[in-house]
BANUKE-935425 format. One record per residue (C-alpha): residue number from 1; residue in one letter; x negated, y, z. Coordinates in pm, 1 decimal. Example, Ala and Ser with C-alpha at 12.3 -4.5 7.8 and 13.67 -1.06 7.14 Angstrom:
# residues 2
+-----+------+----------+----------+----------+
|  nr | rest |       px |       py |       pz |
+-----+------+----------+----------+----------+
|   1 |    A |  -1230.0 |   -450.0 |    780.0 |
|   2 |    S |  -1367.0 |   -106.0 |    714.0 |
+-----+------+----------+----------+----------+
//
This chain:
# residues 209
+-----+------+----------+----------+----------+
|  nr | rest |       px |       py |       pz |
+-----+------+----------+----------+----------+
|   1 |    X |     21.2 |    -44.3 |      9.4 |
|   2 |    X |   -311.8 |    276.7 |    108.2 |
|   3 |    X |   -481.8 |    187.4 |   -285.1 |
|   4 |    X |   -113.0 |    201.4 |   -469.5 |
|   5 |    X |    -26.8 |    561.9 |   -307.9 |
|   6 |    X |   -355.3 |    635.0 |   -331.3 |
|   7 |    X |   -419.3 |    561.3 |   -710.9 |
|   8 |    X |    -31.1 |    635.9 |   -846.6 |
|   9 |    X |    185.9 |    808.3 |   -587.4 |
|  10 |    X |    506.4 |    712.7 |   -532.4 |
|  11 |    X |    548.7 |    438.1 |   -803.1 |
|  12 |    X |    722.7 |     92.0 |   -843.1 |
|  13 |    X |    372.7 |    -74.9 |   -693.3 |
|  14 |    X |    353.7 |    156.9 |   -385.7 |
|  15 |    X |    706.2 |    168.4 |   -336.8 |
|  16 |    X |    715.1 |   -216.0 |   -342.0 |
|  17 |    X |    437.8 |   -255.1 |    -88.2 |
|  18 |    X |    625.6 |     51.4 |    145.1 |
|  19 |    X |    928.7 |   -184.6 |    166.9 |
|  20 |    X |    734.0 |   -483.0 |    218.8 |
|  21 |    X |    588.9 |   -311.7 |    533.4 |
|  22 |    X |    896.5 |   -198.0 |    643.4 |
|  23 |    X |   1090.3 |   -537.4 |    603.1 |
|  24 |    X |    798.4 |   -722.6 |    778.8 |
|  25 |    X |    838.0 |   -462.2 |   1055.3 |
|  26 |    X |   1190.4 |   -561.6 |   1099.1 |
|  27 |    X |   1097.0 |   -923.4 |   1102.1 |
|  28 |    X |    827.8 |   -838.9 |   1396.2 |
|  29 |    X |   1075.4 |   -614.4 |   1591.3 |
|  30 |    X |   1375.0 |   -927.6 |   1586.1 |
|  31 |    X |   1087.8 |  -1174.0 |   1683.3 |
|  32 |    X |    921.1 |   -981.3 |   1976.8 |
|  33 |    X |   1251.8 |   -861.3 |   2131.9 |
|  34 |    X |   1353.1 |  -1265.2 |   2121.5 |
|  35 |    X |   1056.8 |  -1324.1 |   2300.4 |
|  36 |    X |   1088.5 |  -1049.8 |   2539.0 |
|  37 |    X |   1446.1 |  -1159.2 |   2640.3 |
|  38 |    X |   1301.5 |  -1496.7 |   2717.3 |
|  39 |    X |   1144.0 |  -1325.6 |   3019.9 |
|  40 |    X |   1347.2 |  -1338.4 |   3342.1 |
|  41 |    X |   1390.4 |  -1082.3 |   3473.4 |
|  42 |    X |   1315.3 |   -836.4 |   3228.3 |
|  43 |    X |   1067.2 |   -597.0 |   3368.9 |
|  44 |    X |   1072.2 |   -206.4 |   3294.7 |
|  45 |    X |    734.1 |   -229.1 |   3135.2 |
|  46 |    X |    916.5 |   -417.8 |   2858.8 |
|  47 |    X |   1160.4 |   -153.5 |   2786.1 |
|  48 |    X |    885.8 |     41.2 |   2662.7 |
|  49 |    X |    787.0 |   -214.9 |   2408.1 |
|  50 |    X |   1194.9 |   -248.7 |   2307.0 |
|  51 |    X |   1212.6 |     91.9 |   2255.6 |
|  52 |    X |    871.6 |    131.2 |   2056.0 |
|  53 |    X |    996.0 |   -131.3 |   1823.9 |
|  54 |    X |   1332.2 |     13.5 |   1762.4 |
|  55 |    X |   1199.1 |    381.9 |   1736.9 |
|  56 |    X |    961.6 |    232.0 |   1433.6 |
|  57 |    X |   1287.0 |     56.7 |   1265.3 |
|  58 |    X |   1444.9 |    428.3 |   1307.3 |
|  59 |    X |   1150.5 |    602.1 |   1178.8 |
|  60 |    X |   1211.1 |    380.6 |    847.2 |
|  61 |    X |   1515.0 |    513.2 |    776.2 |
|  62 |    X |   1323.2 |    833.9 |    699.3 |
|  63 |    X |   1113.3 |    624.2 |    426.2 |
|  64 |    X |   1419.9 |    488.3 |    266.4 |
|  65 |    X |   1548.0 |    869.1 |    225.8 |
|  66 |    X |   1284.8 |    996.4 |     47.0 |
|  67 |    X |   1280.5 |    700.2 |   -166.4 |
|  68 |    X |   1676.9 |    738.9 |   -215.5 |
|  69 |    X |   1591.2 |   1130.5 |   -293.7 |
|  70 |    X |   1289.5 |   1043.0 |   -535.4 |
|  71 |    X |   1508.2 |    738.4 |   -687.1 |
|  72 |    X |   1845.0 |    953.0 |   -766.1 |
|  73 |    X |   1618.9 |   1335.9 |   -845.7 |
|  74 |    X |   1800.0 |   1512.6 |   -598.2 |
|  75 |    X |   1526.5 |   1637.4 |   -385.8 |
|  76 |    X |   1552.6 |   1996.0 |   -235.5 |
|  77 |    X |   1282.3 |   2106.5 |    -23.9 |
|  78 |    X |   1450.0 |   2116.1 |    329.3 |
|  79 |    X |   1561.0 |   1730.4 |    276.7 |
|  80 |    X |   1246.8 |   1608.7 |    158.8 |
|  81 |    X |   1062.7 |   1776.7 |    444.5 |
|  82 |    X |   1337.7 |   1676.2 |    708.0 |
|  83 |    X |   1295.5 |   1303.7 |    599.2 |
|  84 |    X |    882.7 |   1328.3 |    599.0 |
|  85 |    X |    918.7 |   1464.9 |    995.2 |
|  86 |    X |   1216.6 |   1244.2 |   1071.3 |
|  87 |    X |    944.7 |    958.8 |    994.5 |
|  88 |    X |    659.6 |   1115.0 |   1139.5 |
|  89 |    X |    851.5 |   1189.0 |   1475.6 |
|  90 |    X |    970.6 |    870.3 |   1560.1 |
|  91 |    X |    676.2 |    696.1 |   1458.8 |
|  92 |    X |    443.1 |    947.4 |   1640.2 |
|  93 |    X |    670.1 |    983.4 |   1923.9 |
|  94 |    X |    846.2 |    722.1 |   1956.0 |
|  95 |    X |    654.2 |    375.4 |   1823.1 |
|  96 |    X |    312.9 |    479.7 |   1910.7 |
|  97 |    X |    413.2 |    719.7 |   2201.3 |
|  98 |    X |    612.1 |    420.1 |   2364.2 |
|  99 |    X |    436.7 |    169.5 |   2279.6 |
| 100 |    X |     98.6 |    315.4 |   2430.7 |
| 101 |    X |    310.7 |    400.9 |   2748.7 |
| 102 |    X |    372.1 |     13.9 |   2774.2 |
| 103 |    X |     42.1 |   -106.8 |   2704.1 |
| 104 |    X |    -50.9 |    159.1 |   2983.0 |
| 105 |    X |    231.9 |     34.7 |   3243.0 |
| 106 |    X |    127.1 |   -338.3 |   3151.6 |
| 107 |    X |   -236.2 |   -227.2 |   3302.0 |
| 108 |    X |   -145.5 |    -70.2 |   3582.4 |
| 109 |    X |     73.8 |   -384.6 |   3668.4 |
| 110 |    X |   -257.4 |   -585.4 |   3553.2 |
| 111 |    X |   -421.1 |   -413.5 |   3840.4 |
| 112 |    X |   -159.3 |   -471.5 |   4095.3 |
| 113 |    X |      3.8 |   -148.2 |   4105.2 |
| 114 |    X |    348.4 |    -92.4 |   4012.9 |
| 115 |    X |    470.8 |    325.9 |   4103.6 |
| 116 |    X |    817.5 |    429.9 |   4172.8 |
| 117 |    X |   1060.8 |    566.6 |   3938.8 |
| 118 |    X |    899.1 |    405.6 |   3634.0 |
| 119 |    X |   1260.8 |    309.2 |   3529.0 |
| 120 |    X |   1382.9 |    709.2 |   3530.5 |
| 121 |    X |   1092.2 |    786.5 |   3398.0 |
| 122 |    X |   1112.2 |    551.6 |   3085.6 |
| 123 |    X |   1507.1 |    657.6 |   3008.2 |
| 124 |    X |   1402.9 |   1025.8 |   3057.3 |
| 125 |    X |   1162.9 |    977.2 |   2756.4 |
| 126 |    X |   1390.3 |    770.0 |   2584.2 |
| 127 |    X |   1699.5 |    984.6 |   2562.1 |
| 128 |    X |   1520.1 |   1317.5 |   2501.4 |
| 129 |    X |   1339.7 |   1166.9 |   2208.2 |
| 130 |    X |   1610.0 |   1195.4 |   1958.8 |
| 131 |    X |   1732.7 |   1560.2 |   2009.6 |
| 132 |    X |   1364.5 |   1618.7 |   2027.1 |
| 133 |    X |   1355.0 |   1523.5 |   1658.7 |
| 134 |    X |   1493.0 |   1925.7 |   1607.4 |
| 135 |    X |   1152.8 |   2054.0 |   1721.2 |
| 136 |    X |   1022.1 |   1944.1 |   1390.5 |
| 137 |    X |   1272.3 |   2116.5 |   1216.6 |
| 138 |    X |   1338.2 |   2458.7 |   1344.9 |
| 139 |    X |   1260.2 |   2635.1 |   1000.4 |
| 140 |    X |   1578.7 |   2517.9 |    897.3 |
| 141 |    X |   1906.5 |   2739.1 |   1000.4 |
| 142 |    X |   2033.3 |   2490.7 |   1264.2 |
| 143 |    X |   2367.7 |   2634.1 |   1474.3 |
| 144 |    X |   2235.6 |   2814.7 |   1835.8 |
| 145 |    X |   2332.6 |   2489.5 |   2043.0 |
| 146 |    X |   2084.1 |   2224.6 |   1889.8 |
| 147 |    X |   1819.2 |   2479.8 |   1987.3 |
| 148 |    X |   1936.6 |   2478.9 |   2304.8 |
| 149 |    X |   1976.9 |   2088.7 |   2312.8 |
| 150 |    X |   1608.8 |   2094.9 |   2213.3 |
| 151 |    X |   1463.5 |   2313.7 |   2451.3 |
| 152 |    X |   1635.8 |   2105.1 |   2739.2 |
| 153 |    X |   1501.2 |   1789.2 |   2531.3 |
| 154 |    X |   1173.1 |   1932.8 |   2550.2 |
| 155 |    X |   1170.9 |   2027.1 |   2904.6 |
| 156 |    X |   1303.7 |   1683.7 |   3033.6 |
| 157 |    X |   1044.1 |   1541.1 |   2855.0 |
| 158 |    X |    768.5 |   1755.7 |   2986.1 |
| 159 |    X |    889.0 |   1732.1 |   3350.2 |
| 160 |    X |    905.2 |   1334.9 |   3281.5 |
| 161 |    X |    558.0 |   1345.0 |   3178.7 |
| 162 |    X |    416.4 |   1552.1 |   3477.3 |
| 163 |    X |    621.9 |   1385.9 |   3683.1 |
| 164 |    X |    431.6 |   1044.7 |   3588.4 |
| 165 |    X |     70.5 |   1194.0 |   3594.0 |
| 166 |    X |    149.1 |   1309.0 |   3955.7 |
| 167 |    X |    242.1 |    997.2 |   4089.5 |
| 168 |    X |    -77.2 |    824.1 |   3886.1 |
| 169 |    X |   -317.4 |   1094.7 |   4050.4 |
| 170 |    X |   -158.1 |   1093.8 |   4404.9 |
| 171 |    X |   -125.2 |    705.0 |   4443.3 |
| 172 |    X |   -337.2 |    535.0 |   4174.1 |
| 173 |    X |   -670.9 |    759.8 |   4151.2 |
| 174 |    X |   -872.5 |    457.7 |   4327.8 |
| 175 |    X |   -782.9 |    207.5 |   4089.1 |
| 176 |    X |   -739.8 |    360.9 |   3778.1 |
| 177 |    X |  -1060.3 |    377.3 |   3539.1 |
| 178 |    X |  -1202.0 |    709.9 |   3448.2 |
| 179 |    X |  -1145.8 |    687.7 |   3071.1 |
| 180 |    X |   -764.9 |    589.8 |   3099.3 |
| 181 |    X |   -741.2 |    953.6 |   3338.4 |
| 182 |    X |   -957.3 |   1123.1 |   3061.0 |
| 183 |    X |   -762.9 |   1015.3 |   2795.5 |
| 184 |    X |   -426.2 |   1081.1 |   2976.1 |
| 185 |    X |   -545.7 |   1461.1 |   3055.3 |
| 186 |    X |   -640.3 |   1484.6 |   2655.9 |
| 187 |    X |   -267.7 |   1389.2 |   2587.7 |
| 188 |    X |   -131.0 |   1626.6 |   2826.7 |
| 189 |    X |   -298.6 |   1927.6 |   2682.6 |
| 190 |    X |   -186.7 |   1800.7 |   2329.3 |
| 191 |    X |    162.7 |   1712.9 |   2459.4 |
| 192 |    X |    222.0 |   2051.4 |   2593.8 |
| 193 |    X |     39.6 |   2247.8 |   2364.2 |
| 194 |    X |    243.9 |   2110.9 |   2095.3 |
| 195 |    X |    592.6 |   2176.9 |   2299.7 |
| 196 |    X |    507.3 |   2566.4 |   2367.0 |
| 197 |    X |    392.0 |   2618.1 |   1977.5 |
| 198 |    X |    731.5 |   2489.9 |   1853.9 |
| 199 |    X |    940.8 |   2666.8 |   2140.3 |
| 200 |    X |    738.7 |   2984.5 |   2103.6 |
| 201 |    X |    765.3 |   2966.4 |   1705.1 |
| 202 |    X |   1141.0 |   2928.8 |   1701.3 |
| 203 |    X |   1165.0 |   3241.0 |   1971.8 |
| 204 |    X |    971.4 |   3458.1 |   1753.2 |
| 205 |    X |   1195.1 |   3335.7 |   1464.4 |
| 206 |    X |   1526.6 |   3420.5 |   1664.3 |
| 207 |    X |   1408.3 |   3754.3 |   1749.9 |
| 208 |    X |   1294.9 |   3871.5 |   1432.9 |
| 209 |    X |   1563.0 |   3757.1 |   1217.8 |
+-----+------+----------+----------+----------+
//
């Protein structure tokens, strides 16, 4: 797929390999969820992995929307960008982030540590992820209530993240590898900066309209 896109962009070969990769990811998702369901009881750790897989499936809808627009020649700049950002949002903030959190929680469990409110943290991230997609579409003419919803979702994510970090630093600092702390610190800075830039851009555009 990498070679096909690099050589010819969107053509029959690249679309074939892209669709094949998506179908394989669906099969992988079903297989892993079936395996996890055999675990009794299902720990909150596995919620992170299940959510990651489902968000990966959801991200593929952006790819299909883009392929449909290409096939029908019905392509506008806003629709094109919305489809691309839909895919990227649920890949990075969904599939990648939730899978990483699952691995981190699995690591914490392996060193004999499970922090409180893990379930609450998971649901705060999970439920706020979908409305947070509109952080990537602030350039569209969206109703004011959607912007307000986006700000609320971003605030929920930031509260969940800093609550998670606070628990780790207070109770687990002697058990966590220093490289893990460094990675979390870097991610915190980038995560906070991204939200700050998006919200500032929206506020600026609102003021000067």
